[in-house]
FIMAR-724359 format. One record per residue (C-alpha): y, x, z. Coordinates in steps of 0.2 Angstrom, whole numbers, padded with zeros to 4 digits. Each point is the difference from the previous one (the first is absolute). Layout:
BEGIN
[[Y,X,Z]]
...
This chain:
BEGIN
[[0000,0000,-0001]]
[[0015,0009,-0006]]
[[0015,-0002,0016]]
[[0011,0014,-0007]]
[[0010,-0011,-0016]]
[[0012,-0018,0006]]
[[0002,-0010,0015]]
[[-0014,-0008,0010]]
[[0002,-0018,-0002]]
[[-0006,-0015,0007]]
[[-0009,-0008,-0017]]
[[-0009,0018,0001]]
[[-0006,0000,0016]]
[[-0006,-0019,-0001]]
[[-0009,0005,-0017]]
[[-0007,0016,0007]]
[[-0006,-0013,0016]]
[[-0010,-0008,-0012]]
[[-0006,0013,-0009]]
[[-0008,0009,0017]]
[[-0008,-0016,0007]]
[[-0008,-0003,-0019]]
[[-0008,0015,0003]]
[[-0005,0002,0017]]
[[-0006,-0016,0009]]
[[0001,0007,0017]]
[[0019,0000,-0003]]
[[0010,-0016,0005]]
[[0015,-0009,-0004]]
[[0008,-0012,0011]]
[[0016,-0010,-0003]]
[[0011,0001,0017]]
[[0016,-0008,-0005]]
[[0016,-0001,-0012]]
[[0013,0009,-0001]]
[[0018,-0008,-0003]]
[[0001,-0001,-0018]]
[[-0020,-0008,0003]]
[[-0010,0017,-0006]]
[[-0016,0000,0008]]
[[-0004,0012,0013]]
[[-0016,0008,0003]]
[[-0012,0009,0011]]
[[-0015,0011,-0007]]
[[-0014,0002,0013]]
[[-0011,0015,-0001]]
[[-0015,0005,0011]]
[[-0011,-0010,0014]]
[[0001,0009,0017]]
[[0008,-0006,0016]]
[[0016,0008,0001]]
[[0012,-0007,-0008]]
[[0015,0012,-0010]]
[[0015,-0009,-0010]]
[[0010,0011,-0013]]
[[0017,-0007,-0007]]
[[0011,0006,-0011]]
[[0018,-0003,-0011]]
[[0007,-0012,0016]]
[[0016,0008,-0007]]
[[0003,-0003,-0020]]
[[0005,0018,-0004]]
[[-0015,0008,0009]]
[[-0010,-0008,-0015]]
[[-0009,0016,-0003]]
[[-0009,-0003,0017]]
[[-0008,-0013,-0009]]
[[-0008,0010,-0012]]
[[-0006,0013,0012]]
[[-0009,-0015,0011]]
[[-0008,-0005,-0017]]
[[-0006,0017,-0004]]
[[-0006,0002,0018]]
[[-0012,-0015,-0003]]
[[-0006,0003,-0018]]
[[-0006,0019,0009]]
[[-0008,-0008,0014]]
[[-0009,-0015,-0010]]
[[-0004,0015,-0014]]
[[-0007,0010,0014]]
[[-0012,-0014,0011]]
[[-0007,-0007,-0017]]
[[-0008,0017,-0005]]
[[-0003,0005,0019]]
[[0014,0014,0000]]
[[0012,0009,0012]]
[[0019,-0001,0003]]
[[0006,0015,0009]]
[[-0017,0006,0006]]
[[-0003,-0016,0007]]
[[-0015,-0012,-0010]]
[[0009,-0015,-0005]]
[[-0015,-0013,0003]]
[[0000,0007,0020]]
[[0020,-0003,0001]]
[[-0004,-0019,-0007]]
[[-0014,-0004,0012]]
[[0013,0003,0015]]
[[0015,-0007,-0008]]
[[0007,-0013,-0011]]
[[0016,0003,-0008]]
[[0013,-0016,-0002]]
[[0013,0009,-0014]]
[[0015,-0010,-0006]]
[[0007,0011,-0015]]
[[0017,-0010,-0003]]
[[0006,-0008,0016]]
[[0018,-0002,-0012]]
[[-0002,-0005,-0018]]
[[0014,-0009,-0003]]
[[0012,0014,0008]]
[[-0011,0014,-0010]]
[[0004,-0010,-0017]]
[[0016,0002,0005]]
[[0002,0016,0003]]
[[-0010,0005,-0017]]
[[0014,-0010,-0010]]
[[-0012,-0016,-0003]]
[[0011,-0012,0007]]
[[0011,-0006,-0017]]
[[0020,-0005,0001]]
[[-0006,-0018,-0003]]
[[-0011,-0003,0016]]
[[0010,-0012,0012]]
[[0004,0014,0013]]
[[0005,0013,-0010]]
[[0018,-0002,0005]]
[[-0005,-0003,0019]]
[[-0011,0018,-0001]]
[[0015,0010,-0013]]
[[0012,-0006,0016]]
[[-0012,0004,0014]]
[[-0003,0017,-0009]]
[[0019,0004,0004]]
[[0004,-0006,-0018]]
[[-0011,0014,-0010]]
[[-0015,-0006,-0014]]
[[-0007,0016,0007]]
[[-0015,-0008,0012]]
[[-0012,0017,-0001]]
[[0006,0003,0016]]
[[-0003,-0017,0008]]
[[-0013,-0004,0015]]
[[0001,-0016,0006]]
[[-0010,-0017,-0006]]
[[0010,-0010,-0014]]
[[0008,-0009,0013]]
[[0009,0016,0005]]
[[-0010,0000,0017]]
[[-0008,0019,0005]]
[[-0020,-0005,0002]]
[[-0001,0013,0014]]
[[0012,-0006,0012]]
[[-0007,-0018,-0001]]
[[-0014,0001,0015]]
[[0002,-0007,0018]]
[[0002,0017,0007]]
[[0017,0002,0008]]
[[0007,-0008,-0016]]
[[0018,-0005,0009]]
[[0001,0020,0004]]
[[-0003,0004,-0017]]
[[0013,-0012,-0005]]
[[0013,0006,0010]]
[[-0005,0018,-0004]]
[[0001,-0003,-0021]]
[[0015,-0010,0001]]
[[-0001,-0008,-0016]]
[[0002,-0018,0000]]
[[-0005,-0008,-0015]]
[[-0011,0005,-0014]]
[[0001,0015,-0006]]
[[-0010,0014,-0011]]
[[-0006,0007,0016]]
[[0000,-0003,0020]]
[[0003,-0018,0002]]
[[-0014,-0004,0013]]
[[0004,-0020,-0006]]
[[0006,-0014,0006]]
[[-0016,0000,0014]]
[[-0017,0008,0003]]
[[-0012,-0006,-0014]]
[[0010,-0008,-0011]]
[[-0006,0008,-0014]]
[[-0016,-0006,-0009]]
[[-0007,0019,-0004]]
[[0002,0005,0020]]
[[-0008,-0018,0005]]
[[-0015,0003,-0013]]
[[-0001,0018,0009]]
[[0002,-0005,0017]]
[[-0014,-0015,-0001]]
[[-0014,0011,-0009]]
[[0004,0013,0015]]
[[0000,-0015,0014]]
[[-0018,-0006,-0011]]
[[-0008,0016,-0001]]
[[0006,0010,0015]]
[[-0002,0015,-0009]]
[[-0005,0017,0011]]
[[0012,0011,-0008]]
[[0014,-0003,-0012]]
[[0009,0012,-0012]]
[[0017,-0005,-0009]]
[[0005,0012,-0014]]
[[0018,0002,-0004]]
[[0009,0017,-0008]]
[[0008,0012,0001]]
[[-0002,0015,0014]]
[[-0016,0006,0002]]
[[-0002,-0008,0017]]
[[-0010,-0013,0009]]
[[0006,-0010,0017]]
[[-0013,-0006,0013]]
[[0009,-0006,0012]]
[[0009,-0017,0005]]
[[0012,0000,0017]]
[[-0016,0005,0011]]
[[-0011,-0014,-0004]]
[[-0012,0011,-0011]]
[[-0018,0006,0007]]
[[0001,0013,0009]]
[[-0011,0013,-0014]]
[[0012,-0008,-0012]]
[[0010,0019,-0002]]
[[-0020,0008,-0002]]
[[-0003,-0011,-0013]]
[[0018,0003,-0009]]
[[-0005,0020,0002]]
[[-0016,-0005,-0009]]
[[0010,-0006,-0016]]
[[0013,0012,0000]]
[[-0014,0015,0002]]
[[-0010,-0004,-0016]]
[[0015,-0006,-0010]]
[[0017,0013,0005]]
[[0008,-0016,0004]]
[[0011,0003,0018]]
[[-0003,-0013,0015]]
[[0017,-0007,0006]]
[[0001,-0008,0016]]
[[0015,-0014,-0008]]
[[0014,-0009,0011]]
[[0012,-0009,-0004]]
[[-0008,-0012,-0013]]
[[-0008,-0017,0004]]
[[-0007,-0015,-0010]]
[[-0010,0009,-0011]]
[[-0018,-0005,-0006]]
[[-0010,0014,0010]]
[[0015,-0003,0015]]
[[-0005,-0019,0001]]
[[-0022,0005,-0002]]
[[0003,0013,0014]]
[[0009,-0012,0013]]
[[-0009,-0016,-0006]]
[[-0019,0008,0003]]
[[0003,0016,0007]]
[[-0011,0010,-0014]]
[[0004,0016,-0009]]
[[0013,-0003,-0016]]
[[0006,0011,-0011]]
[[0015,0002,-0012]]
[[-0001,0013,-0014]]
[[0015,0006,-0008]]
[[-0010,0009,-0014]]
[[0007,0012,-0013]]
[[0019,0009,0003]]
[[0014,-0003,-0013]]
[[0012,-0015,-0002]]
[[-0007,-0019,-0002]]
[[-0007,-0005,-0014]]
[[-0012,0015,-0001]]
[[-0003,0003,-0018]]
[[-0017,-0002,-0004]]
[[-0001,0017,-0007]]
[[-0003,0005,0020]]
[[-0015,-0010,-0001]]
[[-0014,0011,0001]]
[[0009,0011,0012]]
[[0003,-0012,0012]]
[[-0018,-0008,-0001]]
[[-0008,0017,0001]]
[[0008,0001,0019]]
[[-0002,-0020,0003]]
[[-0019,-0004,-0005]]
[[-0008,0011,0014]]
[[0014,-0008,0013]]
[[-0007,-0019,-0009]]
[[-0016,0007,0005]]
[[0002,0006,0017]]
[[0007,-0017,0005]]
[[-0016,-0008,-0006]]
[[-0007,0012,0014]]
[[0010,-0005,0014]]
């Protein structure tokens, strides 16, 4: 699969989901909700082990390369499982006998399409979006969903504190937490999936910085830092104890369930990271995701 050319779109991702589920009968796809514009949000399930691991990507629109990275990982795991092979030295059939992976490869498809320039000037929201974007027709730096809400500021974990910190009062390209927690269908879908399946560990893929965040206001379990060190040691990413941030998916998961949650800032540079960096980023990220299946 060539990942070095153009932007990784929602339609390309959905096409690949269909191809993979057709090729590998042990990979299942489930609808979990819809975006603001009615595009299906999907989760892919792989494995049959008792530990439930969740990974998601493209919560922020201009971080769409994370969807391509997560889909490549799913493809590699499927191929290794089908042929009884190993990834990063670990037999994949053994990994998937102990863990079940639930992946949501694109949380924010409307925002991704906007950031990739796929919303026409004839769209009824276009003038409003341009205004929210500071008058610019260049949406490549857009992080929010199509209603100008930052989906990673949407979760009920000290949400009011995040609103005060952000200081953004209305829809914008980034940093507006919305009118209330879980106001957006994309955030609702992710929260409902998490409540239903009660994951043991979650990994939220973002860009950029080559860092991973593992804590939240001391709600994290005692061994969370040790697990973060494991993820960092195999990837070269720096585990960071973060403060001054609330209302993210990882934050809410840790507070709500008291289990390990990680935000991974993949790659280095200015968002959106170009696809010609894909291979070098994936080389670092693959062992981290394999290790996450072992946590």
